[in-house]
BAZAPA-450793 format. One line per 8 residues: for each residue x, y, z of C-alpha. Coordinates in nm, 2 decimals, padded with zeros to 4 digits, always signed. Each point is the difference from the previous one (the first is absolute). Layout:
residues N
X,Y,Z | ...
***
This chain:
residues 100
+03.55,+05.34,+04.64 | +00.11,-00.32,+00.18 | -00.01,-00.35,-00.15 | -00.27,-00.09,+00.25 | -00.22,+00.29,-00.12 | +00.06,-00.09,-00.36 | -00.09,-00.36,+00.07 | -00.32,+00.12,+00.16
-00.09,+00.18,-00.32 | +00.08,-00.32,-00.20 | -00.23,-00.20,+00.23 | -00.28,+00.25,-00.03 | +00.04,+00.00,-00.38 | +00.01,-00.38,-00.01 | -00.32,+00.00,+00.21 | -00.16,+00.23,-00.26
+00.10,-00.23,-00.29 | -00.30,-00.23,+00.03 | +00.04,-00.12,-00.36 | +00.29,-00.22,+00.12 | -00.20,-00.16,+00.29 | -00.03,-00.38,-00.05 | +00.21,+00.00,-00.32 | +00.15,-00.34,-00.04
+00.18,+00.03,-00.33 | +00.32,-00.18,-00.10 | +00.33,+00.19,+00.07 | +00.10,+00.01,-00.37 | +00.37,+00.01,+00.10 | +00.31,-00.19,-00.09 | -00.04,-00.01,-00.37 | +00.31,-00.01,-00.22
-00.07,+00.35,-00.14 | -00.03,+00.13,+00.36 | +00.33,-00.15,+00.09 | +00.16,+00.16,-00.31 | -00.16,+00.34,+00.09 | +00.14,-00.02,+00.35 | +00.35,-00.06,-00.13 | -00.04,+00.30,-00.24
-00.12,+00.23,+00.28 | +00.30,-00.11,+00.22 | +00.24,+00.08,-00.28 | -00.17,+00.34,-00.05 | +00.02,+00.08,+00.37 | +00.37,-00.11,+00.01 | +00.08,+00.22,-00.29 | -00.18,+00.30,+00.15
+00.17,-00.07,+00.34 | +00.34,+00.01,-00.17 | -00.08,+00.35,-00.14 | -00.15,+00.12,+00.33 | -00.33,+00.04,-00.18 | -00.22,-00.26,+00.17 | -00.36,+00.12,+00.07 | -00.27,-00.11,+00.23
-00.21,-00.08,-00.31 | +00.26,-00.23,-00.14 | +00.04,-00.18,+00.34 | -00.37,-00.05,+00.00 | +00.01,-00.15,-00.35 | +00.27,-00.24,+00.12 | -00.19,-00.09,+00.31 | -00.32,-00.07,-00.20
+00.19,-00.20,-00.26 | +00.17,-00.21,+00.27 | -00.34,-00.06,+00.16 | -00.15,-00.11,-00.33 | +00.29,-00.24,-00.06 | -00.06,-00.18,+00.33 | -00.16,-00.34,-00.02 | -00.38,+00.00,+00.07
-00.12,-00.06,+00.35 | +00.36,-00.01,+00.14 | +00.18,+00.14,+00.30 | +00.21,+00.20,-00.24 | -00.31,+00.16,-00.15 | -00.13,+00.10,+00.34 | +00.35,+00.13,+00.10 | +00.03,+00.21,-00.32
-00.35,+00.15,+00.05 | +00.10,+00.10,+00.36 | +00.33,+00.15,-00.13 | -00.19,+00.19,-00.27 | -00.25,+00.13,+00.25 | +00.28,+00.11,+00.23 | +00.17,+00.17,-00.29 | -00.32,+00.19,-00.08
-00.02,+00.12,+00.36 | +00.36,+00.12,-00.02 | -00.08,+00.19,-00.32 | -00.30,+00.17,+00.16 | +00.22,+00.10,+00.30 | +00.25,+00.15,-00.24 | -00.27,+00.21,-00.17 | -00.13,+00.11,+00.34
+00.36,+00.10,+00.11 | +00.04,+00.21,-00.32 | -00.33,+00.19,+00.09 | +00.13,+00.09,+00.35
***
């Protein structure tokens, strides 16, 4: 399945998630513990990469940790969210390729 088709599924699913409509909560990012967690996940990813054992799941943990480490309401947070979303689309594409 193409990235465009996957994004269509994502948009439809987002449309169905009405519980998030109008939510105006704080980002909750950029805490010292989140910054430490991001560094930990990067180290784990680097170690796995060195052993040729890096998994999609670990990369997601690293992406999520990097996003949580970003300062609230910042361009970096927005960028990291987009990167994580793009990564998730790539993972879905990989799953779809394995099925075909």
